[in-house]
N, C-alpha and C positions, 0 to 999 in steps of 0.2 A: 504493500500500500504506500502510495506517495504522500508525503506530508510536508507542510511548509511552516510548521511551528518552530521558531527558534528556541534553542535551549536557554535556560536562565543565564548561563555564562555568556552566550552570544548576545542576548539582550543587554546585559550589563556592558559588554564590550562596545556595542553600537551606541549606547547612551554615553559612554566615556568618550568615544570619538566625536559624537555630536556636541557634547559639552566643550571639548577642545576646539572644535571647528567654530562654534559660536562665540566663544570667549577669547580665544587666542588668535585664530586665523582671520575671521571675518572683519574684526575691527581694524586690521592693518592691511587688508588685501588691496585696497585702493592705493595706499602709500607705496607698497612694493611694486605694484603694477605701473605706477606713474614714474618712479625713479629708477626702477630696474635693479635696485640693490639686492644682494643675496640675503635671504631671510634666515640667517644662521640662528638667530635667537629663537625663532619659532621652531626651527628644526631641532634645536637642542631640547626644547620643551617636549616635543613629540618623542624624542629618544628617551627622556627621563620617564615619560608616562608609559613606555612600552608600546608605542604606536608606530615604531619603525622596525625594520628587520623582521617583519611579522612571520616570514616563512622559515627563518633560521631555527633549527630544533633547539629545545631547551638544553640538551646536553652540551651545546656549544655557546650557551649564554643567551640564546634568543627567546622570544615569546613562545615559539613553537605552535603558531596558529595555523589553522587549515586555510585552504584557498577560499572557502566560503567565509571564514572569519575575515579574511583580507578584503573581500569585496564589500562586506558590511562597513568596514572602517573607511575605505577609500571613497565610497559613495558619500558618506557624511562629510569628509574633508573637502572633496571636490565641490560640494555644494557651496562651500565658503570661498575657496580659491583653487582653481585648476592648476595654476602654476606652482604654488607651494606644495600642493599634493603630489605633483609630478616629481619635484625635488626630494620629497620625503619618501615616496614609494620606490624611486629608482634604486634605492639601496637593495630592495628585494630583487629587482631586475639584475643588478650587478652581482648579487650573491647567489642567484639561482643556478648559474652554471657550476659553481663550486658545490652547492647542495646536491645537484643532480649528478654531476660527473666527476667530482673531486674524489681523490683517494682519502683514506682515513687520516693520513698524515697531513694532507692539504687542508682538510676540514678542521682538524685540531689546531692548525697554525693560523689560518686566515679567518675563519668564522668568528672566533672569540675576539680577533683583532677589530672586527666591526661592531661587536656588542658590548665590550667592556667599557668603552667610552665612545663619545660621538666621533665616528669616522665615516667618511662617505665613500661609496663605491659607484663606479660608472661602468656601463656596458658599451663596448665599442665595436660595432660591426660597420656602421655607415661610413661612407667616404665621400669626397667631393663629387665623384662621378657614379656613386653607387649607393642606393638606399634600400629598397625592398629586395633587390636581387643579391641576396647574401652570397650566392655562389660566384658572383662577379667581383669579389674582393680582389684588390690589386696589391694591398700591403703584403710584403713578403717576409718569410722567416727562413733562416738557414742555420743548420746545426754547426756549431763551432766548439768542439770539445764538450765541456760541461755546460755550455750555454747555447742559446739561440740568438741570432742577430736579426732584429726586426727593423724594417725600413718601409716607410710609407706615411700616409696622412689619413687620419680619421676626422670625421666631420659630424656636426649635429649631435655632439656628445653631451648628454644632460649631466650637469654638475661637473663638467670637464675641468673647469678652472679651480675647483675646490675639492675634488676627489683625492682621497688618500690611497686609493686602490682602483686599478682598472682591470677588467677582463677584456683582453684585446684579441680579436680574431685576425689571423693572417694566413697566407698561403705559402706552402713549401715551394721553393723555387723549382721551376720545371714542371709543375703540375697545372692542371686545368680544372676549372669549375669546382664541383663538389669534392673531387678526389683528394685534394691536398690541404684542405682547410684545417687549421689548428686553433686552439684557444689557449691563451696564456694568462696567468695571474701576474699582473705587472704593478709593483709599488710605484707611487708617485716619484720617489727619489731615484728612480732608475736612470743611470747615465744614458744620455741620448734621447730622453723623453722631455718634451716641452709642450706647452699649450698656447693657443692663440688668444686674441682678445675676445671678450664675450660678444656673441652674435646678437645684433639688434633684431627683434622679432615683432611680428604683428600682435601676437598674444603670448600667453604663458611667460610674461615678462618677469615674474617673480622667480622663474626657474632659469638658472644659468645654463647656457648652451655654448659649446666651444669646439675648437679644432684641437686634435692631438697630433703632434709632429714627432715622428720616430726616425731618428738618424743614427743608424748603427747602434740601436738600443740593445744592450746585452741583458738577456733574461735567463736566469738559471733554468736548466733543463728540468729540474724538479718542479718548476712552476707550470709545466705543460699539463693541461687538463685532459685526461682520458686517452692520451696517446696521439700519435700523428694521424691525420686524416679524419679525426672524430669531430672536428669543429662544426661542420655543417649540421650534423645530426644533433649536436649539443645546442646549437643556436635554435633549431626548430623545436626541440623539447622545451627550451626556455620559454619560447613564445607561447606554446600551449599552456604553460604554467602561468604566464603573466597576462595574456590577452583578456581573460575574464575581468581582470582588474581595470583594464582600459574601458571595457563596457560599463563597469560600475562607476568609473569616474564620469563618463558621459551621462549616465543616469543621474548622478548627483547634480551635475551642472544643469541638465534639462529640468530637473525638479525645481531648482532655484529660479530658472527662467519662467516656469509656469507660475510659481508663487508670486514673483514680481508682477507678472501680467495680471493675475487675479486681483492683487491689491490695487494696481493702477486702474483696472477696469471698474472697480467699485467706487473710485473717487472721480474719475474723469467724466465730465458731463458734455453731452452734445445733443442738440435738438431737444433740450429741456429734459433729458434723461441721462442717467449714468449709462455708460456704454456697456456695462455688464448686463443690461436689460435687452441688448440687441441680440437677435438670434445668431447672426454671423459671428459675433464675439463668443457667445456661448458654445457654438460648435467648435471653434478654434481651441478653446480651453478644454472642452471634453476630449477632443482628439489628442491634445497634449497628455492628458492624464492617462488615457488608454495606452498610448505609446510608451509612456514611462513605466507603466505596469508591465508591459510586454518586455521592455528592455531589462528591467530588474529580474524577471523570471528567467530570461535567457542567460543572464550573467550568473544567477544562482545555480542553474542547471549545469552550465559549463564548469563552474567552480566545484560543484558536487562531483562531477565526473572525474575531475583531477584528483579530488580527495579519495575517490573510490578506486583510483588507479585503473580506470577503464583503459581499454586498448587505445593506442596512440591515435589511430585513424578516427575513432569516435570522439575522443577528446579534442583532437585537432579541429575537426569540423565544427564541433560545438563552440569552441573558443573563437573560431573565425565568425560564426553566426553572431555570437555575443558582441564581438567588436564591430562587425559590419553594421548590425542593426543599431547598436548603441551610438556609433559615430554618425551614421546617416540621420537617425531620428533626432539626435541632440541638435544637429545643425538645423534641421527643419523646425524643431520646436523653438529654438532661440530666435530663428528668423521670424517666425510667427509672433513670438512675444514682442520682439522689437517693432513689428508692424502694428501691434496693438498700442504701443506707446506713441506711434506716429512720429512726428518731427522731434519730439522730446527724446525718443529712443536713440536719435542720432547725435545727441549731445553727450559730451564726456561726463557731465555731472550726474548722469543716471547710470546705475550699475549694469543695465541690460547690454550696453555697448561693449563692456568688458567681457561678458559672457559670450557675446557674438564673436569677438576676436579669439577668445580662448577655445571655443567649440571647434573651430576649423582644424586644429591640429589633430583631433581624434581621427579625422579622415585620412591622416597622412602618416603619423609615426607608428612604429611597431607593425609595419605592413599597411600599405594604403588600402582604401576600400576596394580598389580594383584587384589587389592581390588577394584579399579575402574572398572576393567573388570567384577568382581563379581557383583557390583552394576548394571552395564549395562545389563549383561546377566540375572540377576534376574528379571529386568524389562521386558526384552524381552520374557522370558518364563512364567511370571505370569500376566503381565498387558498389554503388547503390543497386539493390535488387528490387525491381518493380514487381508489384503484386499483379498488375493487369498484364495479361499475355495476349498474343495473337495480333499484335498491331501490324 
């Protein structure tokens, strides 16, 4: 029997995240959005409250939360600020390859490194000429005794300028596409590693995004995750693990857009009536709510499948569905919410314009919406078993 009742512990966790979002994130969200400062003080508070590193097991000092727990937390935080939530949650993205593919020795060394005190981890696949096409990575690695030498450039790296630890994906020289990809744990103080200036972005301005430059960076061979040629599989497994959270972030943002629209519609008068009495507005709000409910259920199911350790194909498609629907519907919902605001929604003094700018990124990062459609359609044409026969 399927059930949707959260446990008492999950309810308390969600309330804790909601309280943090309303009291610590929301009051300063506009400030960090406008000036682009890195919100370290807020991130430190999240760390102290156990709202970071959610997927790191308790044996390594983490909260040991499930994927479903994580989506509960990030929905609440993203409702207050998408950018700060991205910078907080990216530690889970950065740690995931170690949790999934790390050896016992690697886990014992590097996971407590992230949990004992506030340290930031970044995940680095994307490059100036490569985003969703992970197999197209150009950064190279070459064995040199007890080290690997890394050369190349990474781009669009969340928390890149502030990370203490990177998981960097590179290709063995002489290999093509999937076959030679490797993943490395790379400390910030690695000789030959540097970062570029913070990238100025349309939205998610409270989240640092930077380039990583690798010039003969020497990485100990013991920092290779899972062996040579395992990188592509490890990246894909990581995305299965983290994409439900992106759907949850989109859900939180969309929920706030709906709530702002409802509040504004109750106050705004036109033609001697509040616009909340107009059928067109009522239908827009009703559609928002229905879509948000669907978004949340998809993210919960995808997270539940991850927790149940369902086969990778099932989890992969569910995660892609959660991210695709979340990203697309969040953009639609916030667009309709801004439309309800009319001209005022176009002004910087109203929060809806920030949500509009922030929402767009969900259609782009961790695999574009087009990539999610490709994943889903590939499943449908190659693996899905139709019930209707004789066509």
